[in-house]
PDB file of the backbone (N, CA, C, O) and the ligand in Angstrom, with CONECT records:
HET     ZN  A 101       1
ATOM      1  N   MET A   1      55.110 -17.176  66.131  1.00  0.00           N
ATOM      2  CA  MET A   1      55.158 -16.138  65.096  1.00  0.00           C
ATOM      3  C   MET A   1      56.465 -15.357  65.152  1.00  0.00           C
ATOM      4  O   MET A   1      56.457 -14.143  65.356  1.00  0.00           O
ATOM      5  N   ASN A   2      57.553 -16.030  64.977  1.00  0.00           N
ATOM      6  CA  ASN A   2      58.790 -15.256  64.921  1.00  0.00           C
ATOM      7  C   ASN A   2      59.403 -15.291  63.517  1.00  0.00           C
ATOM      8  O   ASN A   2      60.609 -15.123  63.336  1.00  0.00           O
ATOM      9  N   GLU A   3      58.541 -15.512  62.546  1.00  0.00           N
ATOM     10  CA  GLU A   3      59.012 -15.535  61.164  1.00  0.00           C
ATOM     11  C   GLU A   3      59.085 -14.109  60.630  1.00  0.00           C
ATOM     12  O   GLU A   3      58.097 -13.375  60.644  1.00  0.00           O
ATOM     13  N   ARG A   4      60.246 -13.738  60.168  1.00  0.00           N
ATOM     14  CA  ARG A   4      60.398 -12.387  59.633  1.00  0.00           C
ATOM     15  C   ARG A   4      60.989 -12.486  58.238  1.00  0.00           C
ATOM     16  O   ARG A   4      61.990 -13.168  58.019  1.00  0.00           O
ATOM     17  N   ILE A   5      60.369 -11.810  57.318  1.00  0.00           N
ATOM     18  CA  ILE A   5      60.834 -11.832  55.929  1.00  0.00           C
ATOM     19  C   ILE A   5      61.147 -10.406  55.502  1.00  0.00           C
ATOM     20  O   ILE A   5      60.430  -9.467  55.850  1.00  0.00           O
ATOM     21  N   GLY A   6      62.195 -10.262  54.767  1.00  0.00           N
ATOM     22  CA  GLY A   6      62.514  -8.939  54.256  1.00  0.00           C
ATOM     23  C   GLY A   6      63.621  -8.279  55.057  1.00  0.00           C
ATOM     24  O   GLY A   6      64.489  -8.952  55.613  1.00  0.00           O
ATOM     25  N   ASN A   7      63.581  -6.981  55.110  1.00  0.00           N
ATOM     26  CA  ASN A   7      64.666  -6.243  55.726  1.00  0.00           C
ATOM     27  C   ASN A   7      64.623  -6.325  57.238  1.00  0.00           C
ATOM     28  O   ASN A   7      63.583  -6.568  57.850  1.00  0.00           O
ATOM     29  N   CYS A   8      65.788  -6.112  57.812  1.00  0.00           N
ATOM     30  CA  CYS A   8      65.893  -6.113  59.261  1.00  0.00           C
ATOM     31  C   CYS A   8      65.150  -4.913  59.827  1.00  0.00           C
ATOM     32  O   CYS A   8      65.096  -3.838  59.229  1.00  0.00           O
ATOM     33  N   GLU A   9      64.589  -5.135  60.985  1.00  0.00           N
ATOM     34  CA  GLU A   9      63.936  -4.043  61.687  1.00  0.00           C
ATOM     35  C   GLU A   9      64.387  -4.056  63.138  1.00  0.00           C
ATOM     36  O   GLU A   9      64.928  -5.044  63.634  1.00  0.00           O
ATOM     37  N   GLY A  10      64.153  -2.943  63.799  1.00  0.00           N
ATOM     38  CA  GLY A  10      64.496  -2.880  65.212  1.00  0.00           C
ATOM     39  C   GLY A  10      65.879  -2.294  65.437  1.00  0.00           C
ATOM     40  O   GLY A  10      66.734  -2.325  64.552  1.00  0.00           O
ATOM     41  N   PRO A  11      66.087  -1.757  66.636  1.00  0.00           N
ATOM     42  CA  PRO A  11      67.339  -1.058  66.937  1.00  0.00           C
ATOM     43  C   PRO A  11      68.565  -1.963  66.875  1.00  0.00           C
ATOM     44  O   PRO A  11      69.640  -1.519  66.474  1.00  0.00           O
ATOM     45  N   ASP A  12      68.416  -3.215  67.263  1.00  0.00           N
ATOM     46  CA  ASP A  12      69.569  -4.118  67.235  1.00  0.00           C
ATOM     47  C   ASP A  12      70.038  -4.368  65.816  1.00  0.00           C
ATOM     48  O   ASP A  12      71.233  -4.351  65.522  1.00  0.00           O
ATOM     49  N   CYS A  13      69.061  -4.601  64.935  1.00  0.00           N
ATOM     50  CA  CYS A  13      69.396  -4.846  63.532  1.00  0.00           C
ATOM     51  C   CYS A  13      70.030  -3.597  62.921  1.00  0.00           C
ATOM     52  O   CYS A  13      71.016  -3.675  62.187  1.00  0.00           O
ATOM     53  N   GLU A  14      69.444  -2.451  63.240  1.00  0.00           N
ATOM     54  CA  GLU A  14      69.951  -1.196  62.703  1.00  0.00           C
ATOM     55  C   GLU A  14      71.410  -1.000  63.085  1.00  0.00           C
ATOM     56  O   GLU A  14      72.250  -0.651  62.255  1.00  0.00           O
ATOM     57  N   LYS A  15      71.685  -1.230  64.345  1.00  0.00           N
ATOM     58  CA  LYS A  15      73.043  -1.052  64.853  1.00  0.00           C
ATOM     59  C   LYS A  15      74.010  -2.043  64.203  1.00  0.00           C
ATOM     60  O   LYS A  15      75.118  -1.685  63.805  1.00  0.00           O
ATOM     61  N   ALA A  16      73.570  -3.277  64.109  1.00  0.00           N
ATOM     62  CA  ALA A  16      74.419  -4.308  63.523  1.00  0.00           C
ATOM     63  C   ALA A  16      74.750  -3.984  62.068  1.00  0.00           C
ATOM     64  O   ALA A  16      75.890  -4.126  61.626  1.00  0.00           O
ATOM     65  N   LEU A  17      73.713  -3.539  61.327  1.00  0.00           N
ATOM     66  CA  LEU A  17      73.918  -3.260  59.913  1.00  0.00           C
ATOM     67  C   LEU A  17      74.756  -1.998  59.703  1.00  0.00           C
ATOM     68  O   LEU A  17      75.542  -1.900  58.761  1.00  0.00           O
ATOM     69  N   GLN A  18      74.564  -1.036  60.607  1.00  0.00           N
ATOM     70  CA  GLN A  18      75.364   0.188  60.513  1.00  0.00           C
ATOM     71  C   GLN A  18      76.857  -0.114  60.660  1.00  0.00           C
ATOM     72  O   GLN A  18      77.700   0.510  60.015  1.00  0.00           O
ATOM     73  N   ASN A  19      77.157  -1.076  61.514  1.00  0.00           N
ATOM     74  CA  ASN A  19      78.554  -1.383  61.796  1.00  0.00           C
ATOM     75  C   ASN A  19      79.080  -2.555  60.976  1.00  0.00           C
ATOM     76  O   ASN A  19      80.191  -3.040  61.190  1.00  0.00           O
ATOM     77  N   LEU A  20      78.250  -2.995  60.032  1.00  0.00           N
ATOM     78  CA  LEU A  20      78.591  -4.205  59.291  1.00  0.00           C
ATOM     79  C   LEU A  20      79.935  -4.092  58.574  1.00  0.00           C
ATOM     80  O   LEU A  20      80.763  -5.001  58.637  1.00  0.00           O
ATOM     81  N   TYR A  21      80.136  -2.973  57.898  1.00  0.00           N
ATOM     82  CA  TYR A  21      81.361  -2.832  57.117  1.00  0.00           C
ATOM     83  C   TYR A  21      82.583  -2.739  58.026  1.00  0.00           C
ATOM     84  O   TYR A  21      83.635  -3.311  57.740  1.00  0.00           O
ATOM     85  N   LEU A  22      82.422  -2.008  59.125  1.00  0.00           N
ATOM     86  CA  LEU A  22      83.517  -1.918  60.090  1.00  0.00           C
ATOM     87  C   LEU A  22      83.835  -3.293  60.664  1.00  0.00           C
ATOM     88  O   LEU A  22      84.994  -3.657  60.863  1.00  0.00           O
ATOM     89  N   PHE A  23      82.774  -4.038  60.921  1.00  0.00           N
ATOM     90  CA  PHE A  23      82.924  -5.373  61.477  1.00  0.00           C
ATOM     91  C   PHE A  23      83.675  -6.278  60.500  1.00  0.00           C
ATOM     92  O   PHE A  23      84.607  -6.982  60.888  1.00  0.00           O
ATOM     93  N   ILE A  24      83.264  -6.254  59.238  1.00  0.00           N
ATOM     94  CA  ILE A  24      83.896  -7.094  58.223  1.00  0.00           C
ATOM     95  C   ILE A  24      85.358  -6.691  58.036  1.00  0.00           C
ATOM     96  O   ILE A  24      86.233  -7.542  57.880  1.00  0.00           O
ATOM     97  N   ASP A  25      85.604  -5.398  58.053  1.00  0.00           N
ATOM     98  CA  ASP A  25      86.972  -4.914  57.886  1.00  0.00           C
ATOM     99  C   ASP A  25      87.787  -5.007  59.172  1.00  0.00           C
ATOM    100  O   ASP A  25      88.978  -4.697  59.198  1.00  0.00           O
ATOM    101  N   GLN A  26      87.120  -5.439  60.229  1.00  0.00           N
ATOM    102  CA  GLN A  26      87.761  -5.553  61.541  1.00  0.00           C
ATOM    103  C   GLN A  26      88.350  -4.222  61.980  1.00  0.00           C
ATOM    104  O   GLN A  26      89.442  -4.149  62.542  1.00  0.00           O
ATOM    105  N   GLU A  27      87.585  -3.170  61.701  1.00  0.00           N
ATOM    106  CA  GLU A  27      87.998  -1.829  62.105  1.00  0.00           C
ATOM    107  C   GLU A  27      87.114  -1.337  63.248  1.00  0.00           C
ATOM    108  O   GLU A  27      86.872  -0.137  63.386  1.00  0.00           O
ATOM    109  N   ILE A  28      86.650  -2.247  64.043  1.00  0.00           N
ATOM    110  CA  ILE A  28      85.724  -1.897  65.114  1.00  0.00           C
ATOM    111  C   ILE A  28      86.315  -2.403  66.423  1.00  0.00           C
ATOM    112  O   ILE A  28      87.049  -3.391  66.446  1.00  0.00           O
ATOM    113  N   ASP A  29      85.984  -1.709  67.518  1.00  0.00           N
ATOM    114  CA  ASP A  29      86.540  -2.159  68.792  1.00  0.00           C
ATOM    115  C   ASP A  29      85.940  -3.507  69.197  1.00  0.00           C
ATOM    116  O   ASP A  29      84.836  -3.848  68.770  1.00  0.00           O
ATOM    117  N   SER A  30      86.645  -4.252  69.997  1.00  0.00           N
ATOM    118  CA  SER A  30      86.263  -5.653  70.226  1.00  0.00           C
ATOM    119  C   SER A  30      84.947  -5.764  70.979  1.00  0.00           C
ATOM    120  O   SER A  30      84.234  -6.753  70.810  1.00  0.00           O
ATOM    121  N   ALA A  31      84.600  -4.775  71.812  1.00  0.00           N
ATOM    122  CA  ALA A  31      83.319  -4.823  72.522  1.00  0.00           C
ATOM    123  C   ALA A  31      82.162  -4.763  71.538  1.00  0.00           C
ATOM    124  O   ALA A  31      81.251  -5.588  71.602  1.00  0.00           O
ATOM    125  N   SER A  32      82.188  -3.787  70.618  1.00  0.00           N
ATOM    126  CA  SER A  32      81.136  -3.679  69.610  1.00  0.00           C
ATOM    127  C   SER A  32      81.146  -4.888  68.698  1.00  0.00           C
ATOM    128  O   SER A  32      80.093  -5.370  68.280  1.00  0.00           O
ATOM    129  N   SER A  33      82.335  -5.375  68.390  1.00  0.00           N
ATOM    130  CA  SER A  33      82.462  -6.512  67.503  1.00  0.00           C
ATOM    131  C   SER A  33      81.760  -7.743  68.070  1.00  0.00           C
ATOM    132  O   SER A  33      81.068  -8.453  67.341  1.00  0.00           O
ATOM    133  N   SER A  34      81.934  -8.000  69.367  1.00  0.00           N
ATOM    134  CA  SER A  34      81.287  -9.184  69.942  1.00  0.00           C
ATOM    135  C   SER A  34      79.782  -8.982  70.072  1.00  0.00           C
ATOM    136  O   SER A  34      79.017  -9.944  70.008  1.00  0.00           O
ATOM    137  N   GLU A  35      79.348  -7.714  70.257  1.00  0.00           N
ATOM    138  CA  GLU A  35      77.906  -7.428  70.254  1.00  0.00           C
ATOM    139  C   GLU A  35      77.280  -7.791  68.908  1.00  0.00           C
ATOM    140  O   GLU A  35      76.235  -8.438  68.832  1.00  0.00           O
ATOM    141  N   ILE A  36      77.963  -7.349  67.847  1.00  0.00           N
ATOM    142  CA  ILE A  36      77.448  -7.607  66.508  1.00  0.00           C
ATOM    143  C   ILE A  36      77.476  -9.104  66.219  1.00  0.00           C
ATOM    144  O   ILE A  36      76.528  -9.661  65.667  1.00  0.00           O
ATOM    145  N   GLN A  37      78.569  -9.740  66.597  1.00  0.00           N
ATOM    146  CA  GLN A  37      78.676 -11.179  66.385  1.00  0.00           C
ATOM    147  C   GLN A  37      77.514 -11.906  67.077  1.00  0.00           C
ATOM    148  O   GLN A  37      76.901 -12.806  66.504  1.00  0.00           O
ATOM    149  N   ALA A  38      77.227 -11.502  68.313  1.00  0.00           N
ATOM    150  CA  ALA A  38      76.145 -12.137  69.073  1.00  0.00           C
ATOM    151  C   ALA A  38      74.805 -11.927  68.371  1.00  0.00           C
ATOM    152  O   ALA A  38      73.974 -12.832  68.309  1.00  0.00           O
ATOM    153  N   HIS A  39      74.609 -10.705  67.838  1.00  0.00           N
ATOM    154  CA  HIS A  39      73.356 -10.420  67.146  1.00  0.00           C
ATOM    155  C   HIS A  39      73.236 -11.238  65.863  1.00  0.00           C
ATOM    156  O   HIS A  39      72.174 -11.782  65.558  1.00  0.00           O
ATOM    157  N   ILE A  40      74.328 -11.319  65.120  1.00  0.00           N
ATOM    158  CA  ILE A  40      74.314 -12.069  63.861  1.00  0.00           C
ATOM    159  C   ILE A  40      74.018 -13.545  64.132  1.00  0.00           C
ATOM    160  O   ILE A  40      73.340 -14.204  63.344  1.00  0.00           O
ATOM    161  N   ASP A  41      74.527 -14.050  65.242  1.00  0.00           N
ATOM    162  CA  ASP A  41      74.263 -15.444  65.588  1.00  0.00           C
ATOM    163  C   ASP A  41      72.777 -15.708  65.786  1.00  0.00           C
ATOM    164  O   ASP A  41      72.297 -16.813  65.532  1.00  0.00           O
ATOM    165  N   GLU A  42      72.048 -14.685  66.243  1.00  0.00           N
ATOM    166  CA  GLU A  42      70.631 -14.875  66.565  1.00  0.00           C
ATOM    167  C   GLU A  42      69.684 -14.427  65.465  1.00  0.00           C
ATOM    168  O   GLU A  42      68.542 -14.884  65.399  1.00  0.00           O
ATOM    169  N   CYS A  43      70.153 -13.533  64.600  1.00  0.00           N
ATOM    170  CA  CYS A  43      69.274 -12.893  63.629  1.00  0.00           C
ATOM    171  C   CYS A  43      69.646 -13.333  62.220  1.00  0.00           C
ATOM    172  O   CYS A  43      70.707 -12.973  61.709  1.00  0.00           O
ATOM    173  N   SER A  44      68.772 -14.109  61.599  1.00  0.00           N
ATOM    174  CA  SER A  44      69.095 -14.642  60.279  1.00  0.00           C
ATOM    175  C   SER A  44      69.102 -13.557  59.215  1.00  0.00           C
ATOM    176  O   SER A  44      69.823 -13.663  58.223  1.00  0.00           O
ATOM    177  N   ASP A  45      68.300 -12.509  59.416  1.00  0.00           N
ATOM    178  CA  ASP A  45      68.298 -11.404  58.454  1.00  0.00           C
ATOM    179  C   ASP A  45      69.664 -10.736  58.405  1.00  0.00           C
ATOM    180  O   ASP A  45      70.224 -10.507  57.333  1.00  0.00           O
ATOM    181  N   CYS A  46      70.186 -10.431  59.577  1.00  0.00           N
ATOM    182  CA  CYS A  46      71.482  -9.775  59.632  1.00  0.00           C
ATOM    183  C   CYS A  46      72.587 -10.725  59.198  1.00  0.00           C
ATOM    184  O   CYS A  46      73.565 -10.308  58.577  1.00  0.00           O
ATOM    185  N   LEU A  47      72.431 -11.985  59.522  1.00  0.00           N
ATOM    186  CA  LEU A  47      73.411 -12.974  59.081  1.00  0.00           C
ATOM    187  C   LEU A  47      73.475 -13.009  57.563  1.00  0.00           C
ATOM    188  O   LEU A  47      74.551 -13.100  56.973  1.00  0.00           O
ATOM    189  N   GLY A  48      72.296 -12.935  56.939  1.00  0.00           N
ATOM    190  CA  GLY A  48      72.235 -12.918  55.480  1.00  0.00           C
ATOM    191  C   GLY A  48      72.974 -11.723  54.906  1.00  0.00           C
ATOM    192  O   GLY A  48      73.740 -11.854  53.952  1.00  0.00           O
ATOM    193  N   GLU A  49      72.739 -10.558  55.495  1.00  0.00           N
ATOM    194  CA  GLU A  49      73.416  -9.341  55.040  1.00  0.00           C
ATOM    195  C   GLU A  49      74.925  -9.455  55.252  1.00  0.00           C
ATOM    196  O   GLU A  49      75.720  -9.085  54.387  1.00  0.00           O
ATOM    197  N   PHE A  50      75.290  -9.961  56.386  1.00  0.00           N
ATOM    198  CA  PHE A  50      76.702 -10.115  56.718  1.00  0.00           C
ATOM    199  C   PHE A  50      77.386 -11.053  55.737  1.00  0.00           C
ATOM    200  O   PHE A  50      78.450 -10.728  55.209  1.00  0.00           O
ATOM    201  N   ASP A  51      76.792 -12.208  55.488  1.00  0.00           N
ATOM    202  CA  ASP A  51      77.368 -13.171  54.563  1.00  0.00           C
ATOM    203  C   ASP A  51      77.494 -12.587  53.171  1.00  0.00           C
ATOM    204  O   ASP A  51      78.504 -12.766  52.490  1.00  0.00           O
ATOM    205  N   LEU A  52      76.440 -11.880  52.759  1.00  0.00           N
ATOM    206  CA  LEU A  52      76.432 -11.277  51.430  1.00  0.00           C
ATOM    207  C   LEU A  52      77.625 -10.347  51.259  1.00  0.00           C
ATOM    208  O   LEU A  52      78.381 -10.461  50.295  1.00  0.00           O
ATOM    209  N   GLU A  53      77.784  -9.430  52.199  1.00  0.00           N
ATOM    210  CA  GLU A  53      78.873  -8.461  52.083  1.00  0.00           C
ATOM    211  C   GLU A  53      80.242  -9.142  52.173  1.00  0.00           C
ATOM    212  O   GLU A  53      81.183  -8.777  51.469  1.00  0.00           O
ATOM    213  N   ARG A  54      80.326 -10.124  53.042  1.00  0.00           N
ATOM    214  CA  ARG A  54      81.610 -10.804  53.215  1.00  0.00           C
ATOM    215  C   ARG A  54      81.984 -11.584  51.967  1.00  0.00           C
ATOM    216  O   ARG A  54      83.141 -11.582  51.545  1.00  0.00           O
ATOM    217  N   VAL A  55      81.000 -12.252  51.380  1.00  0.00           N
ATOM    218  CA  VAL A  55      81.250 -13.036  50.173  1.00  0.00           C
ATOM    219  C   VAL A  55      81.675 -12.122  49.032  1.00  0.00           C
ATOM    220  O   VAL A  55      82.640 -12.407  48.324  1.00  0.00           O
ATOM    221  N   VAL A  56      80.941 -11.012  48.857  1.00  0.00           N
ATOM    222  CA  VAL A  56      81.273 -10.066  47.797  1.00  0.00           C
ATOM    223  C   VAL A  56      82.688  -9.548  47.990  1.00  0.00           C
ATOM    224  O   VAL A  56      83.481  -9.496  47.049  1.00  0.00           O
ATOM    225  N   LYS A  57      82.988  -9.172  49.205  1.00  0.00           N
ATOM    226  CA  LYS A  57      84.297  -8.601  49.510  1.00  0.00           C
ATOM    227  C   LYS A  57      85.417  -9.592  49.207  1.00  0.00           C
ATOM    228  O   LYS A  57      86.437  -9.228  48.621  1.00  0.00           O
ATOM    229  N   SER A  58      85.221 -10.833  49.607  1.00  0.00           N
ATOM    230  CA  SER A  58      86.285 -11.812  49.399  1.00  0.00           C
ATOM    231  C   SER A  58      86.426 -12.168  47.928  1.00  0.00           C
ATOM    232  O   SER A  58      87.536 -12.378  47.439  1.00  0.00           O
ATOM    233  N   LEU A  59      85.300 -12.235  47.219  1.00  0.00           N
ATOM    234  CA  LEU A  59      85.359 -12.525  45.788  1.00  0.00           C
ATOM    235  C   LEU A  59      86.075 -11.412  45.047  1.00  0.00           C
ATOM    236  O   LEU A  59      86.933 -11.661  44.200  1.00  0.00           O
ATOM    237  N   VAL A  60      85.711 -10.179  45.378  1.00  0.00           N
ATOM    238  CA  VAL A  60      86.302  -9.036  44.691  1.00  0.00           C
ATOM    239  C   VAL A  60      87.795  -8.957  44.983  1.00  0.00           C
ATOM    240  O   VAL A  60      88.591  -8.710  44.077  1.00  0.00           O
ATOM    241  N   SER A  61      88.179  -9.162  46.235  1.00  0.00           N
ATOM    242  CA  SER A  61      89.591  -9.019  46.563  1.00  0.00           C
ATOM    243  C   SER A  61      90.392 -10.188  46.009  1.00  0.00           C
ATOM    244  O   SER A  61      91.577 -10.042  45.708  1.00  0.00           O
ATOM    245  N   ARG A  62      89.757 -11.342  45.873  1.00  0.00           N
ATOM    246  CA  ARG A  62      90.473 -12.493  45.345  1.00  0.00           C
ATOM    247  C   ARG A  62      90.688 -12.373  43.843  1.00  0.00           C
ATOM    248  O   ARG A  62      91.736 -12.754  43.322  1.00  0.00           O
ATOM    249  N   SER A  63      89.684 -11.839  43.154  1.00  0.00           N
ATOM    250  CA  SER A  63      89.741 -11.832  41.696  1.00  0.00           C
ATOM    251  C   SER A  63      90.561 -10.670  41.159  1.00  0.00           C
ATOM    252  O   SER A  63      90.950 -10.684  39.991  1.00  0.00           O
ATOM    253  N   CYS A  64      90.830  -9.680  41.971  1.00  0.00           N
ATOM    254  CA  CYS A  64      91.544  -8.513  41.480  1.00  0.00           C
ATOM    255  C   CYS A  64      92.312  -7.865  42.620  1.00  0.00           C
ATOM    256  O   CYS A  64      91.726  -7.448  43.619  1.00  0.00           O
ATOM    257  N   SER A  65      93.606  -7.786  42.464  1.00  0.00           N
ATOM    258  CA  SER A  65      94.410  -7.259  43.565  1.00  0.00           C
ATOM    259  C   SER A  65      94.478  -5.736  43.533  1.00  0.00           C
ATOM    260  O   SER A  65      94.965  -5.115  44.479  1.00  0.00           O
ATOM    261  N   GLU A  66      93.995  -5.135  42.454  1.00  0.00           N
ATOM    262  CA  GLU A  66      94.010  -3.689  42.366  1.00  0.00           C
ATOM    263  C   GLU A  66      92.665  -3.123  42.839  1.00  0.00           C
ATOM    264  O   GLU A  66      92.137  -3.551  43.866  1.00  0.00           O
ATOM    265  N   VAL A  67      92.125  -2.184  42.107  1.00  0.00           N
ATOM    266  CA  VAL A  67      90.848  -1.606  42.506  1.00  0.00           C
ATOM    267  C   VAL A  67      89.717  -2.583  42.168  1.00  0.00           C
ATOM    268  O   VAL A  67      89.692  -3.166  41.084  1.00  0.00           O
ATOM    269  N   ALA A  68      88.807  -2.750  43.085  1.00  0.00           N
ATOM    270  CA  ALA A  68      87.687  -3.660  42.856  1.00  0.00           C
ATOM    271  C   ALA A  68      86.858  -3.167  41.679  1.00  0.00           C
ATOM    272  O   ALA A  68      86.357  -2.043  41.704  1.00  0.00           O
ATOM    273  N   PRO A  69      86.708  -3.991  40.654  1.00  0.00           N
ATOM    274  CA  PRO A  69      85.912  -3.571  39.489  1.00  0.00           C
ATOM    275  C   PRO A  69      84.426  -3.555  39.808  1.00  0.00           C
ATOM    276  O   PRO A  69      83.857  -4.559  40.238  1.00  0.00           O
ATOM    277  N   GLU A  70      83.808  -2.405  39.591  1.00  0.00           N
ATOM    278  CA  GLU A  70      82.406  -2.241  39.966  1.00  0.00           C
ATOM    279  C   GLU A  70      81.464  -3.192  39.216  1.00  0.00           C
ATOM    280  O   GLU A  70      80.540  -3.727  39.828  1.00  0.00           O
ATOM    281  N   PRO A  71      81.667  -3.417  37.915  1.00  0.00           N
ATOM    282  CA  PRO A  71      80.767  -4.347  37.215  1.00  0.00           C
ATOM    283  C   PRO A  71      80.793  -5.746  37.835  1.00  0.00           C
ATOM    284  O   PRO A  71      79.759  -6.408  37.936  1.00  0.00           O
ATOM    285  N   LEU A  72      81.975  -6.185  38.246  1.00  0.00           N
ATOM    286  CA  LEU A  72      82.076  -7.504  38.876  1.00  0.00           C
ATOM    287  C   LEU A  72      81.304  -7.536  40.174  1.00  0.00           C
ATOM    288  O   LEU A  72      80.569  -8.483  40.453  1.00  0.00           O
ATOM    289  N   ARG A  73      81.478  -6.480  40.975  1.00  0.00           N
ATOM    290  CA  ARG A  73      80.800  -6.410  42.258  1.00  0.00           C
ATOM    291  C   ARG A  73      79.287  -6.462  42.065  1.00  0.00           C
ATOM    292  O   ARG A  73      78.577  -7.170  42.781  1.00  0.00           O
ATOM    293  N   GLN A  74      78.804  -5.688  41.070  1.00  0.00           N
ATOM    294  CA  GLN A  74      77.366  -5.671  40.802  1.00  0.00           C
ATOM    295  C   GLN A  74      76.878  -7.052  40.377  1.00  0.00           C
ATOM    296  O   GLN A  74      75.818  -7.513  40.800  1.00  0.00           O
ATOM    297  N   LYS A  75      77.673  -7.697  39.533  1.00  0.00           N
ATOM    298  CA  LYS A  75      77.310  -9.006  39.025  1.00  0.00           C
ATOM    299  C   LYS A  75      77.196 -10.009  40.177  1.00  0.00           C
ATOM    300  O   LYS A  75      76.247 -10.788  40.259  1.00  0.00           O
ATOM    301  N   VAL A  76      78.177  -9.962  41.048  1.00  0.00           N
ATOM    302  CA  VAL A  76      78.181 -10.870  42.195  1.00  0.00           C
ATOM    303  C   VAL A  76      76.996 -10.581  43.095  1.00  0.00           C
ATOM    304  O   VAL A  76      76.314 -11.497  43.555  1.00  0.00           O
ATOM    305  N   LEU A  77      76.752  -9.290  43.346  1.00  0.00           N
ATOM    306  CA  LEU A  77      75.630  -8.903  44.202  1.00  0.00           C
ATOM    307  C   LEU A  77      74.309  -9.400  43.644  1.00  0.00           C
ATOM    308  O   LEU A  77      73.483  -9.953  44.370  1.00  0.00           O
ATOM    309  N   VAL A  78      74.118  -9.198  42.349  1.00  0.00           N
ATOM    310  CA  VAL A  78      72.870  -9.614  41.727  1.00  0.00           C
ATOM    311  C   VAL A  78      72.685 -11.111  41.856  1.00  0.00           C
ATOM    312  O   VAL A  78      71.594 -11.573  42.193  1.00  0.00           O
ATOM    313  N   SER A  79      73.735 -11.881  41.592  1.00  0.00           N
ATOM    314  CA  SER A  79      73.568 -13.330  41.645  1.00  0.00           C
ATOM    315  C   SER A  79      73.321 -13.803  43.063  1.00  0.00           C
ATOM    316  O   SER A  79      72.573 -14.759  43.271  1.00  0.00           O
ATOM    317  N   ILE A  80      73.930 -13.158  44.038  1.00  0.00           N
ATOM    318  CA  ILE A  80      73.691 -13.563  45.428  1.00  0.00           C
ATOM    319  C   ILE A  80      72.282 -13.167  45.847  1.00  0.00           C
ATOM    320  O   ILE A  80      71.596 -13.932  46.525  1.00  0.00           O
ATOM    321  N   ARG A  81      71.850 -11.978  45.447  1.00  0.00           N
ATOM    322  CA  ARG A  81      70.479 -11.553  45.756  1.00  0.00           C
ATOM    323  C   ARG A  81      69.480 -12.553  45.196  1.00  0.00           C
ATOM    324  O   ARG A  81      68.503 -12.906  45.856  1.00  0.00           O
ATOM    325  N   THR A  82      69.731 -13.002  43.984  1.00  0.00           N
ATOM    326  CA  THR A  82      68.827 -13.955  43.350  1.00  0.00           C
ATOM    327  C   THR A  82      68.736 -15.220  44.182  1.00  0.00           C
ATOM    328  O   THR A  82      67.647 -15.753  44.396  1.00  0.00           O
ATOM    329  N   VAL A  83      69.862 -15.693  44.645  1.00  0.00           N
ATOM    330  CA  VAL A  83      69.872 -16.887  45.489  1.00  0.00           C
ATOM    331  C   VAL A  83      69.121 -16.625  46.779  1.00  0.00           C
ATOM    332  O   VAL A  83      68.355 -17.470  47.241  1.00  0.00           O
ATOM    333  N   GLN A  84      69.341 -15.439  47.370  1.00  0.00           N
ATOM    334  CA  GLN A  84      68.674 -15.120  48.632  1.00  0.00           C
ATOM    335  C   GLN A  84      67.170 -15.070  48.460  1.00  0.00           C
ATOM    336  O   GLN A  84      66.427 -15.587  49.294  1.00  0.00           O
ATOM    337  N   VAL A  85      66.716 -14.443  47.372  1.00  0.00           N
ATOM    338  CA  VAL A  85      65.283 -14.363  47.101  1.00  0.00           C
ATOM    339  C   VAL A  85      64.719 -15.766  46.968  1.00  0.00           C
ATOM    340  O   VAL A  85      63.654 -16.073  47.503  1.00  0.00           O
ATOM    341  N   HIS A  86      65.430 -16.601  46.262  1.00  0.00           N
ATOM    342  CA  HIS A  86      65.001 -17.977  46.066  1.00  0.00           C
ATOM    343  C   HIS A  86      64.885 -18.687  47.409  1.00  0.00           C
ATOM    344  O   HIS A  86      63.914 -19.404  47.652  1.00  0.00           O
ATOM    345  N   ILE A  87      65.857 -18.493  48.268  1.00  0.00           N
ATOM    346  CA  ILE A  87      65.847 -19.139  49.579  1.00  0.00           C
ATOM    347  C   ILE A  87      64.662 -18.659  50.400  1.00  0.00           C
ATOM    348  O   ILE A  87      63.961 -19.467  51.009  1.00  0.00           O
ATOM    349  N   SER A  88      64.428 -17.331  50.422  1.00  0.00           N
ATOM    350  CA  SER A  88      63.333 -16.830  51.253  1.00  0.00           C
ATOM    351  C   SER A  88      61.976 -17.198  50.671  1.00  0.00           C
ATOM    352  O   SER A  88      61.008 -17.356  51.415  1.00  0.00           O
ATOM    353  N   GLU A  89      61.894 -17.335  49.369  1.00  0.00           N
ATOM    354  CA  GLU A  89      60.644 -17.816  48.772  1.00  0.00           C
ATOM    355  C   GLU A  89      60.384 -19.258  49.177  1.00  0.00           C
ATOM    356  O   GLU A  89      59.251 -19.643  49.466  1.00  0.00           O
ATOM    357  N   THR A  90      61.439 -20.040  49.193  1.00  0.00           N
ATOM    358  CA  THR A  90      61.312 -21.449  49.591  1.00  0.00           C
ATOM    359  C   THR A  90      60.848 -21.557  51.032  1.00  0.00           C
ATOM    360  O   THR A  90      60.037 -22.415  51.383  1.00  0.00           O
ATOM    361  N   LYS A  91      61.395 -20.643  51.879  1.00  0.00           N
ATOM    362  CA  LYS A  91      61.076 -20.697  53.298  1.00  0.00           C
ATOM    363  C   LYS A  91      59.608 -20.381  53.595  1.00  0.00           C
ATOM    364  O   LYS A  91      59.040 -20.894  54.558  1.00  0.00           O
ATOM    365  N   THR A  92      58.993 -19.522  52.752  1.00  0.00           N
ATOM    366  CA  THR A  92      57.640 -19.078  53.041  1.00  0.00           C
ATOM    367  C   THR A  92      56.612 -20.148  52.698  1.00  0.00           C
ATOM    368  O   THR A  92      55.472 -20.074  53.157  1.00  0.00           O
ATOM    369  N   HIS A  93      56.995 -21.146  51.895  1.00  0.00           N
ATOM    370  CA  HIS A  93      56.003 -22.146  51.505  1.00  0.00           C
ATOM    371  C   HIS A  93      55.960 -23.340  52.449  1.00  0.00           C
ATOM    372  O   HIS A  93      55.171 -24.261  52.244  1.00  0.00           O
TER     373      HIS A  93
HETATM  374 ZN    ZN A 101      69.171  -8.328  62.879  1.00  0.00          ZN2+
END
């Protein structure tokens, strides 16, 4: 029974998600960074969140070198969420 669906829970997940943006921006010290990396390797929920943010960030920065357009970001987020929901629905059956 180690199947978990939905949002991350527990102190490790909380910590990882709190530092997610710093981690992606590489604005975190290397000790914390490797802690988060280790957690993401083990936790699919956090990995999902990490991938989502990283994908959005890279898409936004690639498509526009100036200020990230909010409508684009929302659009990307929605489409990725839809895929994620689809994946987790598939997993539960
Ligand atoms: Zn986690």
